[in-house]
N, C-alpha and C positions, 0 to 999 in steps of 0.2 A: 368252475368258479374261479374268477381271476384273483390272483393273490394281491390284496390291497395292503397287507401288513408290511411295514418297512423293516428291513433287517436291523435288529437292535444294535449290533456291532457297528454297522455302517453309520447309523444315526449317532451313536456315541462318538465315533471317530470324527464325523462332521462337526458335532458340537464342540469337541475338544479343539479342533483346528480353528474354529470360529472364535473360541475363547482366547486362544493364544494370540491370534491376530489382534483382537480387541486390546489385550494387555500390552502388546508391543506398541500399539498406537498411543495408548495412555502413558506408558512409561518412557518411551524413547522420544526425546525431543526431535522435532523436525527442523532440518536445516535447508536453506536454499542458497544457491550460488548464482550470481549474475555477473556480468562483465560490463565495464565501461572503458572508454578510451581516455587515457591520461597522457598529457603532453610530456610528462617526465618519465613515466614508467611504461608507456605503451598500453597494452591491455592489462587493466587492473581488475582482478577478480574480487568480488565481495562475498563474504560469508554472513548469512543472516539467520537468526532464529526469530521467526515472526517479524515484528517491526524493529527488532534490536540488531544493530550491526555489531558483529563479533570481531571482525577484522577483515583485512584485505591481504592479497598476495599477488605477486607478479614474478615474471621470469627476468632475472638480471642479464643484461647484455654482456657484462664483463666475463662471467664464468658459466653462464647458462643454468645456474641454480635458481631455485624458487625461494623468494624472500617472503616470509610470513610476517605480517604486521598486525598482531592482536591489538584491539583497542585498549586504552587505559594502561599501557605498559610501554616501556622503551625497548623491550626485547625485540630483536629482528633476526630470529633464527633463519638459517639457510638450509634448504631441503633439496633432496634429489628429485622428488616428484611433487606434482601439485597435490596429490592425495595426502602426502606427509604434511604439507603446508596447511591444508584444511584441518587435519587432525590436531596439529599443534595449536592452531587458533582456537579450536573447540576446547582442547585440554586446558590451555592457559585461561580461557574464560571461565573455567570451573564446571563445565557441563559434561565433561568426560572424566570418569574415574578410571585410572589405569592401575591394575593390580599387577605388581611386579613380584614374581616368586623369588624369595630369598633362598640361596643354597644352604 
């Protein structure tokens, strides 16, 4: 007789992984990044959440650092990597909560 019963532990593990993935999609906002050519900045990268532009960033010719330009603020922090610029834009827009441990 072929075994048609599914291993209960394997099923439970599958269901747990599926639940975690669903929660991640619901809780974590999705961000998209695209690029356009700008006559002043060269390649200008844009960070989006859905239809909302969160900010832009580009690589400065002068020092090679990445300049983050979040919308609705005059802050223009300089970063060493494009990933840092993206995180700053998201954090300043209020969509990223950073937990800093106090000593």
